[in-house]
Residue, then its C-alpha position, 0 to 999 in steps of 0.5 A: m458827277e454822275p454819268s447820268d447828270p446833264p452837262t453844266t455849263p463850264l464856269r468861267g474865270i475858274h482854273l483848277e489843277a491837281h497833281a498825284s501819283g501811284d494810288a492817290r485819288i483826287q476830288l475837285a469840284a468848282r463849288d460844291q462837291h457831290i458824293y454818290y453812295r450806290d446800293g444796286v439801283r438806290a443811291r444816296r448823295r452827300t455834299v460838301a459845300g464849296g462856300p459859304v451856306p446861303e441863307c434861307p430866302y424861304p420863311g416857311l409858314a411865316a409871312f414875308g416881312p420888309e426886311q425880306a422884300d428882296w426875296f418876295f417874287g410873284r406878286d409885282g402885278l398885284v403890288a402895282e394894282l394895290i399902288d394904283r388904287l392907293d394912289r386914287r385913293l389920296d384924291s378919293g379917300g376912303v379905306q382900301v380893303v385888301l381880301a383874301p383867303s387864308g393863306a393867299g398871301k396878303s400879310s406878305l403882300l401888304r408887309a414886303g410888297l406894299l411897304p417896300a414899294l411905298d419906301r421906293a417912293a412909288l407915291p410921290g413923296s412916300d418914302r418920306w411918309p411914317k407908316l404904321v403897321l399893326t394888327p387889332t390884337t385883343d386890345p386894338l384902341w391901345v395898339l392903334a393909340a400907341n403907335l399914334a402916340a410913339l408918332t406924336g410923342g403923346d401919352v398913351v392913356a391919355t390918347v386911348e381916352e381922347l380917341t374914345t371920347d371923339p374918335r375924329r380927334c385922330v385926324p388933328m394928331l396925324a396932321r401934326a405928325s405930318r408936320g413933323p421933320s420930314g413932313g410937308p404939305d403931300t405927307r401922310v400917314v400910312v396905316v396898315v392893318d393886317q390881320f383885320e380879323e382879330l377885331f372879331t376873333l379876339c377883341a371882345d368889347d363891341r364897343q372897342r370895335r365900333v370906336f376902332i372902326d370909326l378911327l379908320v374911316h376918319l383917317a382914310e377920309s382926312d387928308a393926313g392918312l392913307v389906309v389899308i386893311g387885310v381881312r380874310a374872306d371868310f370875314y367879309p359877312a362879319c365886316a359888311d354888317r358894319p355900315r362904315l366898313r361896308a362901303a369899303l368892301q363896295d369901293a374897289p377892294l383888292v382881292v387877292g387870289p391864286m398866283s399864275e404858274p409863272e408868278l409861282r415859278e418866279a416865287i420859286l425860283y427868283p428867291a433861291e437865285a437872289a440867296g445863291l441857291q440852284i434848284e434841281p431840274g425837275l423840282v419846280e414842275l414836281l412842287l407846281r404838280d403837287l400845289g395842284a397847278t394846272a401844267n397848261a395855265g398861261a402867263d395871264r390865267e391863274a394856277g389851278y390850285e386853291a389859293g389857301r395852300l400857298p403856305l404849304l408851298a411856303h414850307a415845303l420849300r423851306v423844308c427843301w432848304q433844310q434838306r439841301n445838298g450843298s447849295t442845291l435844293t433836290v428833288r430827294g430832299y423834297q420827297d424826304a420831307g413828305g412834299i407839300q401834302h405832307a410837310i407841315a404834318t411831317t414837321a409838326d409830328r417830328v417835333h411832337d413825337g420828340l417830346d416825352a408823354a408830360g411834354r406831349l399833354v402840354a403840346r395839347a393844352l398850348f395848342l388849344r389855347l392858341i386857337r379861337i373856335g369859329e362859330g360859322t367861320e373857320d377856326v383861327r389861331r390867336s395871340v396869346s400873352r406868354a404870361g397868360l400862357l405860363a399861369a394857366s400851365a400846371d408846368p411852366a417849365a415844360t410850357l417853355a420847353v415846348l413851346a421853344v421847340f415848337t418855335q424853333a421849327r417855326l409852327l408857333t411865333q413868339r414876339e416880345d411878350t406874345v404867342e401864336v401859331t405861325h398860320e393858320a394852314l397849320l389848323t388844317s394841315w396836321p391832323r393831330l391838331r385837327e383831332w385835339i380840335g374835334a374831341d373838345r370842340d364843345w368846351l373849347r367854344a365854352h372856355q373860350q365864351i368864358a375867357d371873353d366874358t371875364e375880360s369884359w368883366r374885368r374891363g368893366g371894373r369887376d361890375v357885378s351885372l356883368l357876372y354869370r347867374g342862372t341858367r348861364l352859371a349852371v351851363a358854365r359850372q358843369w364843365l368843372p368837374a372834367h375841365g376845371g384845371d384848364l381855367n386860369e386864375a381870372e376864370r376861376d376868380y370869375l366864376d367863383r365870384s358869379y357862384a358866390q354872387q348867386r349864393t348870396q342873392t338865393r340866401r336873401r330870397l329864401a330869407l324874405r320868405s320868411g313869415l311876418a311873426l319873425v320880421v324882428v329875428v329876419a332883420l336882425v339875421l339879414g342884418a348880420l348876414y349883410w355885415y358878414t357878406n360885406r365883410q366876405r365880399d371886401q376881403a375876397q375883393v382884396l384877396a382879387d386885388s393882390r392876385a391882379l397885381a401879382q399877374a400884372s407883375q408877372d406880365v411886365a417882367t421881361s418889358d418893364p422890370a422896374l415897374s414889375v418890381m413896384t407892381a409886386l410890392a403893391a400886390y403883397r402890401t395889398a394882401p400877403t397872398q401866395e401869389a403875390r408873394n411868389q411873384l415878389l420873390r421872383e422879382y428878388l431873385k432876379h434883381s438881388q445882385s443889381t445895385k440898380v434897376l432902370s427900365g420904362l423906356s418905349g422900345k427896346l433899349k439900344v443907346s445909353h450913357t452914363s455919368r461918371d458917378g452914375e447919377v445921370v443916364f440918358a438913354s434911347t431906343d429903337m422907336g428913337r424915344s429918349t429918357l433921362f434918369v436922374h439920382a441913379a446911382t443913389g437916392t430916389v430914382r427920377a425918369e423923365p421922358l424927353a420930346a426931342g424926335y427920334v433920336v439915334y445917338s444919345m450922350v452925357a457929359p462925365d459930370g452930368k450936368r449936361a446931355a446931348f443927342i442926335d435924332e435920325t435927320g442928322t440934327p443935334g441938340w443939347f440941354d444942360v441937367g441941374v443938381d436937383g435933376t431938372t432938365g433945361p430947354v433943348r436947343r439945337l444945332p445945324k443938321v448934317a446933310g446926308f446923315t447916315v446911321f450906324y444903326n448896328a452897335p451904335q453905342d459908340a458912334a457919337a460923343l460929348s466932350a469931357d467938358g461939354r462944350m463939344i459934339a462929334v458923330g461920325m460917318k463913313d465918309r465923314l467926321v462932324w462936330w459942333d460947337l455947343e456955345t456958338g453952334v458952328k458946324t464943322e466937317l473933315a474927310a473920314p480916315p479910311g476904314t471908318v466904323n462906329g466908334l469915335w471919342i473926343g480926346a481929352d484935350d477936345r482938339t483931337l478926335l479918336v477914331k475906331t478903322v477896320g480893315e478887310q480881314r477884321d483888322y481893328g485899329l484906333v487913329a487920332v484926327d487933328l481937328s485943325t489939320g485934319l492930319s491923322r496918326a495911329v494909336l494902335d496899329r491896325a491888327q486882327d481880331r484886336q479889342f480895345l476901350m477908351s478910358g473915361d478921361r480919354t487919356a488911355v486905351a485898354t487893348c486886348l490881342p489874340q496871341g498864338d492859340d492859347q493866350s490872349v494879352y491886354q495892355l494899357v496904351r497912352v492915346a497922346d503917343g501910343a506908348a504902352l503903359g504898366s505892365p502886359y496881362p496875359t491870359k489862358s483864353v484866345h477870345c478877348g473879353l473886354v467889358g469897362l474900363d474906369a476913368d483913368g484906365r487902370r482898372v479894367l473888367v474882362k470876361d475870361e473864364d468868369g470875370s476878372l477885374l485887372d489891374l493895367v498899370r500892375g498887370a495884376k488881377l485884382s479880383s475874379g469870380i465876377q459873374l457877368p450877364g451873357l446876353a445883354t450890352p455893357i456900357t464901357d465906361l465903369i462907374a465910381s459912386g463913392d467907394k463902389l465901383l459899378v458896371a452898367y449893363m444893358d438888354t432891350a428892357q433895362l439898365t442895370y448897375t452891378e457892384l464889383p467886388p473889391g476881392t476874389r469872393t467865388l470859392s471852389v465849393v464841393t458842398q455846403v450847410l447851413t447852421r441849425d438856425g440858418a445864420k452861417t453857412i459851413s463850405l467845404l472847399k475843393d482842397g479838402s478845408l472847411q471854412l464857417r462864414p455869415a450866411d448873409d451874402d454882404d457879410d464877407r468875413l471868414l469865422a473859422r476855418a479847418p485846414a485841408p486834411q493830411p495826407a490829402w483826401d479828395p472831398d468830392g462826393n463828401t456830405l457834411g452833417l450836423s448833430g441835432d442840436g447843431t453843436l457838432l459837424v462830421n466830414r470825411e477826411g479818409s476812406n475810412v476816417v470821419v472828424v467830428r468838429e465843433t461847430e462854431s469853431l471848426r475846432e477837431v473834437s474827434r478823429i474816427t478810424t472805421a471799418r473800411p469800405t470796398s473801393p466805389p467803381p472806378t471813375t470814367v472820363g465820361d463820368y466826368l463829362a456827364t456829372g462834373h464829379k467822380q463816381p459817388d462812393n454809396n458804400f460809405g455813409y455817415y450821420f449823427d441819430h436822433s440820441g446825438n451819437l455818430l453813425t458809420v455805415a462800411d457796406t454792411q459793417v454799422q458802428s455807433w460811436d461817442p462823437r465827443t470821445g471817439d468811442q465805439i458804442a456798438h458794431w453790427d454786421a447787417r448781412a445778418v438780416l439779409p437773406p441769401g443773395g440780398e442787398i442793403n439799400s440803406v441804413g438810416p436813422y430811427p428816433a430810438a437810442n441806438q437803433v437804425a431802419v434797415v432797408i433791403s432791396g426788393d423787400p418791403v418790410v423795414r427793419i428796426v435794429d438795435l445796434i447793442t443787441g443786433r435784435t429787430t425790435t420791430t418792422v415797418e411794411t412799406t413798398p417793394d421798390l423802397i430805397s430809403i425811409q425817413f422818420d419823423a422826431g416822435g416817430r409817428y409818420f415817415a417819408l419814403l423815397r421809392q424808385a424813379s425819385v418818387v416821395e410819399l408820406w406815411r402814417r405809422d400806426p395804421s400803417r398806410r400812405e397819407l400823401g404822395p406820391f409826389h412827383s416834384l422830384t421825378g427826373i432829378n439825377s445829381t442836382p441837389w434837393v432837400a426833402r425832410f421833416l420839420g420837428g414832429d408834427g407832420r410836416f414835411v418840406i421839399a425843396a426841389n424843381n423851382s420850389i419849396r413846398i411844406h406838406q401837412i399830413g391830413s391836408q391834400a395841398p401844400v400849406d405853403s409853398y415858395e415858386f422860384g421860377h426859372p433863373n434870370g426869369s428866362g423860363q428855359g434852362s436848367p432850375y435852380y436847386f437847393i443844398d440845405l435848409s435850416s431846421d425851422g425851414k425859414t432859410v434855404l441855401y440854393a443855386d441857380d443853373k450856373g452856380i450863382g445863389g447863396t442863403l436866402s431868407l424865406d421871410p419877404a420883409s427882408w426882400m423888400p428893402k433890397l427890391c426897393g434900393a434896386i428900383g431907387y425907391r421909385d413910385f407909380t407915375p399917375d399913368e402907371r397908377a391908372a394902368l393897374p389892373a386893381s388898385a395899389p395901395p396909397g402912399h410910397l411903396c418905398q420908404p428911402t433910408g436916408 
């Protein structure tokens, strides 16, 4: 402590004692330990936390949510006033308006104040009322219909159509919902519409606005609904212009104003107290002063600050927490953060300034797309789809990176599919953002109008009457030269079609002005023009439809992967546009390793169980919606939503003939599943009184017996089971420490229950259902993991032992005896993933992924790539002769085949044969392997042994001759070996001039790159005539590759100026000639190795690193500093294309750039794309956009190792090293994708929701 610190009250019950002698120092603290550093009058404090770091109770710019109600203070009076008004509306009806300036806290009031109060039964019975919370977004009808459909079990599309036709239909819908399981005569459905102003800022369809308002009014005036809307005060005029809202505005609206000083103190102090934090004396007063609150405001007086400044206080408090000392929020931390006035700007500028120059440009474009420019009102934030932001970006990878850093700083909020500015306060408190808006305000408003009109045109079925014409088109087109790149594809298409229509109309008018003497000719011309225009229009429509479907596929890629695949297939079958092909490619890369992909559920996938053969899957989501999939492993997948209420646990019998569930009320149900996938009627069983749900990891909280005749569920205090045939329910007290893990024993007379102690010591007990007695199957042990076998006769367990290993063991359930042999691993962390039916084979996640045989205590296969974030279904699936593992994430369930043997090779580098049909791999031990390029064909075609004496191949390259028959590899410091490509038989062994040793490799080199220092002093390659060239320092030698005889030897020092250095010696398309690049010299010398003479020169640039000529010698490519590539014409010498910045920033990541033949085509494979350029054409003539690995949009890119000679096959890998060969032919991707989605077709609802017509007929034809 500091001597000047105020005295503190001694902590009760704490006794500190220490002993020391000599020069020892003792530092004791009952809580946090504060250490002060002084420099004269200046001081700094460092704190060692005395306990766990408290959670932050201040959400910053984000609104408080229901889950943060325990930290929401200062508005109790306002919440009570709102509850009182809603109580009166139970009798009077009508919409309750909550009106507040931006930043006054209305969203927090509704979400963290009102909703928790209703859940506490603040109104009679309100704890049982369903509650819908929504914001209008761009499509308010769809959002409201989706919420109503989720509540009633109806179809969203049908609900939208029904409500649009007759808004009054919402009342009987809610009445049906209110008569659900929790319904009663006084049950209401609470509808809270937050950010109601989005109806005017984001929704461009006035008809939708009217219908949405009518719906809310009908609901509020009925006995079934209670409607609350929160609207910004500056949108009061917009609401007042609507007659049906005007009445609500005049009927006791609740106005949210500034908080009083006591309320502000509560909002500052009480969350800290609830979270176990302390606030340094003086900080509260400083916060209130900077906020503008009057110091003398009393308990009944509002403080003198502007209501909209509350987010500044919220952000400042969060930053104070980030800068705290231990568990204390300090004045110094607040001042370091910039105070209330500057905290937001300081945070935003810190994030912005941490970006590179390109990232800052991306940030500017990103924020401007997230703002709607006001006309007569303040500017507002708007919610934009993530897919739309990426589609509009020239660099999606950079956009995702910028999104991530601003989201981490809580300045942006990312939801499942959308992005928005966290709070409007950022628009006024960040000067840089205000400058961006002011600099481009007119364009932003014009772009906003174009976007709105494009959306109206799309929703209107692309009616040509909605296209621009005349002055509107001219005004829109005048922005294109400066801002055309800011438009997304749909907006460009809208303006292009508007312009095309106007040109057509202009041509028609001009044609009609011709004289009568040309009537016949004009008729013929107009007829041809009409035919041509119609043909062009039809072709343009097909292309536009294909692009729209490709975008739709991208939009649902994360929320419904199977639908995304189907939509991508439909897009490509509509027209093979670049966009459709690239989306199909991304879907293939995402799902090529999956045997099956199941998706399309409403909500986030929470619980899923499969039959033993994987053919039947019963899944439920966090919204309680459940779906049955049949023929899930083989054949054509069929999905059937089940109307079973809010399902919390779902189950499937091992034979797939019966499925069961338990809903949120504790009522079980079951139904039979026919061989053809049809389902029988749902049969209900008696309800559990006082039912509690394990919402966290509920996968094994309930069980269905192997014979399908019994359901059991566990709670913390009870075990309950039902006989399905008789409907009899039985209960027993649960063993102490029961948690969410329960299985029915193989004999149907035992329940196997997971238990836990206070020290994370997990065990398994067997409970006899007839006696209630229990016995230990697995004794409790700290950090124990275990999985139950599919037949429930064995359990696989894992225990960490010591500091360096874990041991896996199989245990018999009947008596707890160990089976088989234990299997130790070198990891201290257990990684059980899945277990097969009899418990013999277990999948574990160790260094990568391994399949173990616990009977023999042996490893069956390794190198299995397992997803990092998805949740495994622990019963492995036996489908025919295949063993599968199922994983579920929030949107999909995937089946992945487990390999029968080890497939992962420790590969240094690989090349494709010239035809792309085979791969040659250089392994870590120096050996070579030739295999088929097809990833499904694991045959070893040829092998070359490791070199003797041993040679570390790290850094080696493999080179193929021009005709592809010979391969060269380095096998010593100055030894290269030439082999036949087809057999890897050694043809010749060549000893070259000895190069100087490369720089020594340090530990830091390995940590940074994973490789030793590259040996740039030695190189080798085949020249255009088929001879082998080696370069050792400046010694250039030409060899006959089949005999090993030297043809020529030349020392490059002959052309070096004093002190000069060779950058590169490369091939030249003439016999025995090379291209020599000297550092800093723009002149490239072409040297004849036989005579040593310079035959010609090529003028380039002084920062040249290397040069590559095409086969005809007419063109060449330059690699300049900063990894910049340019394409040049030889005669006359001039740059034709580039610089291509796609290689900038690539260091050790492999990439490919080379000519394809001698016609001026050049391919660059780097940074997630393969692009083919043609000299004479500015844009790429072809491109393949890979996206990001696993569709994440984040992390390292794909990298490219080799291309076939024709550029049609690529050898690639993702950021985890997973990849292989890929044919760039979409026809080869479709069968795999069709198999992955189970040959599904669009349902009528899915087809109706598409933005364009999909091709008729089957997307996929089953193979048999």
